[in-house]
Residue, then its C-alpha position, 0 to 999 in steps of 0.5 A: x414048525x417043529x424044533x428039529x425042522x427049525x434047527x435043520x433050517x438054521x444049520x442050512x442057513x449057517x452053512x450057506x453063510x460061511x460058504x458065501x463069506x469064505x468063497x467071496x472073500x479070499x485072503x491074500x495068498x490063500x489056496x482053494x484047499x485052505x478055503x475048503x478046510x475053513x468051510x469044513x472047520x466052521x461046519x464042525x465048530x458050529x456043531x460043537x458050539x450047538x452041542x455046548x462043547x468048548x471050542x479049544x484046540x484040544x477038543x477040536x483036534x481030538x474030535x477031528x483026529x488032527x494034530x494041534x498044529x493042523x487044527x491051529x492052522x485052519x482055526x487061525x485063518x478063521x480068526x484072521x477072517x473075523x469068523x471066530x473070536x479068541x480068548x485065553x482061558x485056564x487050561x483043563x488042569x487049571x495051571x496054564x492057559x488055553x486058547x478058546x474060540x467062539x463064533x463071532x458075534x458079527x457072523x451070528x448077526x449076519x446069520x440072524x439078518x439072513x434068516x429074517x428075510 
């Protein structure tokens, strides 16, 4: 199978997995609109991750033309769900700290088991 086709199937599997995880496990007091934002955000974050772009609030908000607080709102829900992990790193200027995110190992493990079926 060509690499492009394999990547395409991998993306479809990831999108199906996040859709199932978010829709089947709503958070308390979460609106349908919030779930839709989470699904869209995870799709973008996965594409950024595949392109080896750091998943920081600055990069996310620049790419999506969101305010930092707008990006933070949705990303925080994904961290709460356990779909993203958060670490503190040096900011781009090297003086302060920034929040950097990764797609959680648990979610990637689910994706691996989903694909091997």
